C-alpha positions in Angstrom: 15.3 -17.4 -16.0 17.5 -19.2 -13.5 17.1 -22.9 -12.8 16.0 -22.8 -9.2 15.8 -26.6 -8.8 19.4 -27.1 -9.9 20.6 -24.2 -7.9 18.9 -25.4 -4.7 20.2 -29.0 -5.1 23.8 -27.8 -5.6 23.5 -25.5 -2.5 22.3 -28.2 -0.3 25.1 -30.5 -1.4 28.0 -28.1 -0.9 26.7 -25.6 1.7 27.3 -27.1 5.1 26.5 -23.9 7.0 22.7 -24.1 6.7 21.4 -25.4 10.1 18.6 -27.9 10.1 15.6 -27.6 12.4 16.6 -30.5 14.7 19.9 -28.8 15.4 18.5 -25.5 16.4 18.6 -24.6 20.1 15.1 -23.0 20.3 15.7 -21.7 23.8 18.1 -19.1 22.4 15.7 -17.8 19.8 12.7 -15.6 20.6 10.7 -16.0 17.4 7.9 -13.7 18.6 10.3 -10.7 18.2 10.2 -11.4 14.4 6.8 -12.9 13.6 3.6 -14.0 15.3 3.1 -17.8 14.9 -0.5 -19.0 15.2 -1.7 -22.4 16.1 -2.7 -23.0 12.5 0.9 -22.2 11.4 2.1 -25.1 13.6 -0.3 -27.4 12.0 0.5 -26.6 8.3 2.7 -29.5 7.3 2.3 -29.2 3.5 3.7 -25.6 3.2 3.9 -24.1 -0.2 4.5 -20.8 -2.0 0.7 -19.9 -1.8 0.6 -20.1 1.9 3.7 -17.8 2.1 2.2 -15.2 -0.3 -0.9 -15.0 1.8 1.1 -14.4 5.0 1.6 -10.6 5.3 3.8 -11.2 8.4 6.4 -13.1 6.3 7.2 -9.9 4.3 7.8 -8.1 7.6 10.0 -11.0 8.8 12.2 -10.8 5.8 12.7 -7.1 6.1 13.5 -7.3 9.8 16.2 -10.0 9.1 17.6 -8.0 6.3 17.9 -4.9 8.5 19.8 -7.0 11.1 22.2 -8.5 8.5 22.8 -5.1 6.9 22.6 -2.9 10.0 25.7 -1.0 8.9 24.2 -0.3 5.5 20.9 1.3 6.5 20.0 4.8 5.5 17.3 7.1 4.0 16.3 7.0 0.4 17.0 10.1 -1.8 13.9 12.0 -0.7 14.5 11.0 2.9 11.0 9.5 3.4 11.9 5.8 3.9 14.7 3.8 5.6 16.2 0.8 3.9 19.4 -0.8 2.7 21.5 1.5 0.6 24.7 1.1 -1.4 24.5 -2.7 -1.6 23.2 -4.0 -4.9 21.6 -0.7 -5.9 18.7 -0.7 -8.3 20.4 1.3 -11.0 23.0 4.0 -11.7 20.6 6.8 -10.6 20.1 5.6 -7.0 21.8 3.8 -4.1 18.5 2.1 -3.0 19.1 -1.6 -2.8 17.1 -4.3 -4.7 17.0 -6.1 -1.3 14.4 -3.7 -0.1 12.0 -5.5 -2.3 12.8 -9.1 -1.2 9.9 -9.2 1.2 7.3 -8.9 -1.5 9.0 -11.0 -4.2 7.7 -14.5 -5.0 11.1 -15.8 -6.2 12.8 -15.0 -2.9 10.1 -16.8 -0.9 10.1 -19.8 -3.3 13.9 -20.1 -3.2 14.0 -20.1 0.6 11.1 -22.6 0.8 12.9 -24.8 -1.8 16.1 -24.8 0.2 14.2 -25.7 3.4 12.3 -28.6 1.8 15.4 -30.0 0.1 17.5 -29.7 3.3 15.0 -31.6 5.3 14.0 -34.4 3.0 12.1 -36.7 3.6 10.9 -35.2 6.9 8.0 -32.9 6.9 8.0 -29.7 9.0 5.3 -27.2 9.7 5.2 -23.5 8.8 6.4 -22.5 12.2 9.5 -24.6 11.7 10.2 -22.9 8.5 10.0 -19.4 10.1 12.4 -20.6 12.8 14.8 -21.9 10.2 14.8 -18.7 8.2 15.5 -16.6 11.3 18.4 -18.9 12.4 19.9 -19.0 8.9 19.3 -15.4 7.9 23.0 -14.5 7.6 23.7 -17.5 5.4 20.7 -16.8 3.2 20.9 -12.9 3.0 24.6 -12.3 3.7 27.2 -12.1 0.9 27.4 -15.4 -0.9 25.9 -17.5 -3.7 22.4 -17.6 -2.3 22.2 -13.8 -2.1 23.6 -13.5 -5.6 20.9 -15.8 -6.9 18.1 -13.8 -5.2 19.6 -10.5 -6.4 20.2 -11.6 -10.0 16.7 -13.1 -10.4 15.0 -10.0 -8.8 17.0 -7.8 -11.1 15.7 -9.6 -14.2 12.1 -8.7 -13.3 13.1 -5.1 -12.3 15.7 -4.1 -14.8 13.5 -3.5 -17.9 11.4 -1.0 -16.1 14.5 0.6 -14.7 16.2 0.7 -18.1 13.1 2.3 -19.7 13.3 5.1 -17.2 17.1 5.6 -17.6 17.0 5.6 -21.5 14.2 8.2 -21.4 16.0 10.4 -18.8 19.2 10.3 -20.8 17.5 11.3 -24.0 15.7 14.2 -22.4 18.8 15.5 -20.7 20.7 15.2 -23.9 18.0 17.5 -25.5 18.5 20.0 -22.6 15.5 19.3 -20.6 15.7 19.3 -16.8 14.6 16.0 -15.3 13.8 15.2 -11.7 14.0 11.4 -11.1 12.2 9.7 -8.3 13.7 6.3 -7.7 11.6 3.3 -6.4 11.1 3.7 -2.7 10.7 7.5 -2.9 7.4 9.1 -1.7 6.7 10.4 -5.3 7.1 7.0 -6.8 5.5 5.0 -3.9 2.5 7.2 -3.1 2.0 9.4 -6.2 3.0 7.1 -9.1 5.4 9.7 -10.4 8.7 8.5 -12.0 10.0 11.7 -13.4 9.1 15.4 -13.6 10.3 17.2 -16.7 10.7 20.9 -17.0 10.2 21.9 -20.6 11.8 24.8 -22.3 8.8 27.1 -21.7 9.2 26.4 -18.0 6.2 24.1 -17.8 6.6 21.1 -15.5 5.0 17.8 -16.4 4.9 14.6 -14.3 5.2 11.2 -15.9 4.7 7.6 -15.1 7.2 5.7 -17.4 6.7 2.1 -18.6 7.9 -0.2 -21.4 5.9 -0.3 -24.6 5.7 -3.8 -26.0 3.1 -3.3 -28.8 0.1 -1.3 -30.1 -3.2 -1.9 -31.8 -6.4 0.0 -32.4 -10.2 -0.5 -32.6 -13.2 1.8 -33.3 -13.0 3.6 -30.0 -9.5 3.1 -28.5 -5.9 2.9 -29.1 -4.5 -0.1 -27.4 -1.0 0.1 -25.9 0.6 -3.0 -24.4 2.9 -2.9 -21.4 4.1 -5.6 -18.9 2.6 -3.9 -15.8 -0.3 -1.6 -16.6 -1.7 0.2 -13.6 -4.5 2.7 -13.0 -3.2 6.1 -12.0 -6.5 7.9 -11.9 -6.7 10.3 -8.9 -2.9 10.5 -8.6 -0.9 13.6 -9.5 0.5 12.0 -12.7 0.0 14.3 -15.7 0.9 11.8 -18.4 1.8 8.1 -18.9 4.8 7.6 -21.1 5.3 4.2 -22.8 8.7 3.6 -24.6 9.7 0.7 -26.9 13.3 -0.1 -25.9 14.1 -1.7 -29.3 12.7 0.9 -31.7 12.8 3.9 -29.2 9.3 4.7 -30.4 7.0 6.1 -27.7 3.4 7.0 -26.9 2.3 9.5 -24.3 -1.2 10.1 -23.1 -3.0 12.1 -20.3 -3.7 10.4 -17.0 -7.4 10.2 -17.8 -9.9 8.7 -20.3 -8.3 5.2 -20.3 -9.1 1.8 -19.1 -6.6 -0.7 -17.8 -7.0 -4.2 -19.3 -5.0 -6.3 -16.8 -5.5 -9.7 -18.5 -4.3 -8.3 -21.9 -1.6 -6.2 -20.1 -2.7 -3.1 -21.9 -4.0 0.4 -21.7 -7.2 1.1 -23.7 -7.0 4.9 -24.5 -9.8 6.7 -26.0 -8.9 8.1 -29.4 -10.2 11.5 -28.4 -7.4 11.9 -25.9 -4.3 14.0 -26.5 -2.0 11.1 -27.5 1.5 11.9 -28.7 3.4 9.4 -30.9 7.0 9.7 -31.7 10.6 8.6 -31.3 12.8 9.7 -28.4 15.5 10.6 -30.9 13.3 13.4 -32.1 12.2 14.8 -28.7 
């Protein structure tokens, strides 16, 4: 992981384009166009990452600012159900949907901006409203091409890339075997609302929808097989036929129906009843 503290300190030393709060002409900025600031926001002196994570409006603020900075790079995703940034820092080779479309909900983005703000204004203390104003005024310096954006993109990619790689490796293996694969990139309606990453048409003409995740380990008990994955989620009630877990090192996989399982969030695992139709194998032998 990147050294945020060192990066922030270096940016403040050499980046002279970041504008401090006292130097902002607030008469030229209509903050209410971007975010609603409450009286309590104006009183929060000791702002921290927890206060930002609780503020739903801050995610909207970031997205609005990104859309302004990249107004010439906006477009629809592949299934034309959502507008966002396209063609700039795409998620993977299968889509032009940008990683920046996820900045608003990413803790690292918020933490980096907050760290820059605090370091820039040492030792003075400003409130949450001042921070919002600072982000708006410095949006092009933060989100435009440059070292700050590269840091945000690279660190976001480290959390995203394994999931993306798992999907790409599986898709390529299936296509190599002659199967037809429909891929639904992040941001698409199928992925966003239905939990479906891919739909595979098998040689008998049968279509099966999959949610694809990384497999990090397995174990068993008297009742269940236990499959470990970094981000287990419950897809009951969604039109996902099967959940497919792939080990990127060995290429071993397990696949099980979207029923008769329990999500153990603390252990980061699926507890799948042994009576389920579980398939074990290696994608080389698909």
